[in-house]
C-alpha positions as CSV (number, residue, x, y, z in Angstrom):
1,Q,-111.7,-13.6,120.5
2,V,-110.4,-16.9,119.5
3,Q,-108.3,-18.7,120.9
4,L,-106.3,-20.5,118.5
5,V,-103.4,-23.6,119.7
6,E,-101.4,-26.2,116.8
7,S,-99.3,-28.9,117.9
8,G,-98.2,-32.3,116.2
9,G,-95.1,-30.3,114.0
10,G,-91.5,-32.3,114.2
11,S,-88.7,-33.6,112.3
12,V,-89.1,-36.0,109.4
13,Q,-88.0,-37.2,106.2
14,A,-88.6,-36.3,103.2
15,G,-91.0,-38.8,101.3
16,D,-92.4,-39.0,105.6
17,S,-95.7,-37.7,107.0
18,L,-97.0,-35.6,109.9
19,R,-100.3,-34.8,110.8
20,L,-100.3,-31.0,112.5
21,S,-103.5,-30.7,115.2
22,C,-105.4,-26.8,115.7
23,A,-107.3,-26.4,118.9
24,A,-109.7,-24.1,118.7
25,S,-112.2,-22.4,122.2
26,G,-114.0,-19.3,122.5
27,R,-116.2,-17.1,120.9
28,T,-115.6,-19.5,118.0
29,S,-119.2,-19.3,116.6
30,S,-117.6,-16.6,114.8
31,S,-115.5,-18.0,112.8
32,T,-116.3,-19.0,108.7
33,T,-113.3,-20.7,107.7
34,M,-110.0,-21.8,109.5
35,G,-106.5,-21.5,107.3
36,W,-103.5,-23.5,107.4
37,F,-100.3,-21.1,106.5
38,R,-96.8,-22.2,106.1
39,Q,-93.6,-19.2,106.2
40,A,-89.9,-20.3,105.9
41,P,-86.3,-18.2,106.9
42,G,-86.7,-14.8,105.2
43,K,-89.3,-15.8,102.9
44,E,-93.2,-14.0,102.6
45,R,-96.1,-16.2,104.6
46,E,-97.7,-18.5,102.0
47,F,-101.4,-19.6,101.8
48,V,-101.5,-24.1,102.4
49,A,-105.0,-24.4,102.6
50,Y,-108.5,-23.6,104.5
51,I,-111.5,-25.4,105.1
52,V,-115.4,-24.1,105.6
53,W,-117.2,-24.6,109.3
54,S,-120.1,-25.4,107.1
55,G,-120.2,-27.2,104.6
56,G,-116.3,-28.0,105.1
57,Y,-115.8,-27.1,101.1
58,T,-111.6,-27.4,101.2
59,Y,-109.1,-24.9,98.9
60,Y,-104.9,-25.7,98.6
61,T,-102.6,-24.0,97.1
62,D,-101.0,-25.5,93.5
63,S,-97.1,-26.7,96.2
64,V,-99.1,-28.8,98.0
65,K,-102.3,-30.3,96.2
66,G,-103.3,-34.2,96.5
67,R,-100.1,-33.7,98.6
68,F,-102.1,-32.1,102.0
69,V,-105.6,-32.6,103.7
70,I,-107.0,-30.2,105.5
71,S,-110.2,-31.4,107.5
72,K,-111.5,-31.1,110.9
73,D,-113.8,-32.0,113.9
74,N,-116.9,-30.0,114.1
75,A,-117.6,-31.8,117.8
76,K,-114.7,-30.4,119.1
77,S,-113.9,-27.2,117.1
78,T,-110.6,-28.8,116.0
79,V,-109.0,-28.7,112.2
80,Y,-105.9,-30.8,111.5
81,L,-103.8,-30.4,108.4
82,H,-102.3,-34.2,107.3
83,M,-99.4,-33.9,104.9
84,N,-97.9,-36.7,103.4
85,R,-95.1,-37.5,100.8
86,L,-93.1,-34.2,102.5
87,K,-90.5,-32.5,100.8
88,P,-87.8,-30.1,101.8
89,E,-89.7,-27.0,100.8
90,D,-91.9,-27.5,103.1
91,T,-89.8,-26.8,105.7
92,A,-92.0,-23.7,107.8
93,I,-93.1,-22.9,110.4
94,Y,-97.2,-23.3,110.9
95,Y,-99.5,-21.6,111.8
96,C,-103.1,-22.0,112.3
97,A,-105.6,-19.0,110.9
98,S,-109.5,-18.0,112.2
99,T,-111.4,-15.5,109.8
100,R,-115.0,-14.8,110.0
101,S,-114.5,-13.5,106.0
102,L,-116.6,-15.2,102.9
103,D,-114.2,-14.3,100.8
104,A,-110.7,-13.5,99.7
105,L,-110.3,-16.7,102.0
106,H,-106.8,-17.7,100.9
107,L,-105.3,-14.1,102.1
108,G,-104.1,-14.1,105.4
109,A,-104.5,-10.4,105.7
110,R,-108.9,-11.2,106.1
111,Y,-107.8,-13.4,109.3
112,D,-108.5,-12.9,112.2
113,N,-107.2,-15.0,114.6
114,W,-103.7,-16.8,114.2
115,G,-101.8,-19.5,117.3
116,Q,-98.5,-19.4,117.8
117,G,-97.2,-22.1,115.4
118,T,-95.8,-25.1,115.6
119,Q,-92.2,-25.6,113.6
120,V,-91.6,-28.5,110.7
121,T,-88.5,-29.2,109.0
122,I,-88.1,-31.7,107.0
123,S,-84.5,-33.3,106.0
124,S,-83.3,-34.3,102.4
């Protein structure tokens, strides 16, 4: 099992920035990739970004491309999501997740372990 703990959420105004952290522990050696997802009230869970542990390849959903940056610290088994120029539509609970998969990494169904989530609220 991999345990994931998110932190860094909060309430900020549109245009501001936040950095989310996801600390992984347990049997992390089986994980190939870490992803961030979000879910707004009454909406389906949405993929945000992922990063591959080996090599650091990243991928983003179009709505956050150019504003959000996913990064990692392998030594600390920690993944970050730098969120810049935030918009009200970014308001959601943000979850980090770990997968052993090598494909379809934008799909939540590919992820084995999930954190508890951290609330991000953006006001206009």
